[in-house]
N, C-alpha and C positions, 0 to 999 in steps of 0.2 A: 328515872331521870329527875333531876332536881327541878323544882318548880318555884319555890320562893326565893327572893334575892339572897337570903342568908344561906340557904342550902346550896345555891349556885356558887357563892363565894367559898363555902366550905369545900365544894367539889374542886374548885380551882386551886385551893390552898393544898388539898390533899394530893392532886396531881403533881404540883411543884415539889412537895416534900417527898413524894414516891421517887420522882426522878433524882432528887438530890441524894436520897438514901442509897438508890441504885448505884449512883456514881462512887459514893464512899464505900459501898460493899465491894465494888469492882476494884478499887484502889487497894483495899486490903488483900483481896485475892491476888493482885499482882505482887505485892510485897511477899506473900506466902510462896508464890511461884519462883520469885528471885531466890529465896532461901533454899527451896527445894532443888533448883537448878545448881547452886553453888554446892549443895550437899552431894549431889549426883556427880558433879565434876571432881569431887574428892579434895577440894581445897579447904581446909579447916579455917584459915585466917579469913578468907573471904566469906565463907559460910557464917562465921561468927559475927562479922561486920554486918552482913545482910540481916542476920537474926536480930542483932541489936538495933537496927533501924526499923524492923518490922514490929517489935514488941510494943513501942509507944503507940504506933498507929492502930494496933489491935486494941490496946487498952482504951484509947480514945474512942473507937467505935463501940466498945463495950459500955463506956459511961454515957454515951449518946443513945444507947438502946438499939443500935443497928445490929450488933451481935449479941447473942445471949451470953452471959458471963461464963457459964459452964463450958460452952463451945469454944470461947476464946482461951480459957484455961487449958482445955484439952489440946487445942492447936498448938499453943505455946509450949506445952509440956512435951508433946510429940517432936516438935522441931528441936527443942533443946536436947532431948535424949539423942536424936540423930547427929546433931552437932558435936556433942560430947563423944559419941561413938567414933567420929572421925578423928579425934585427937588420939583416942586410944589406939586406933588402927595404924 
């Protein structure tokens, strides 16, 4: 448990930051779920639109350090592959 005033303040700041980061991470997951749902529905146009909305959000969370950059790249790559496969099908 924090004892000094500065350590108590750091604990408060960390909790606030943790909650904010959790919210941001949840938002990205929601974008990913929307893309996945459109892909499973089989609609290429809607999937492409959802993918184009998700990419900037994923990149933003990567630059803020909420998502590791390799994980973000892997997520985007896999979604892009699935969206392109819809067009070919």
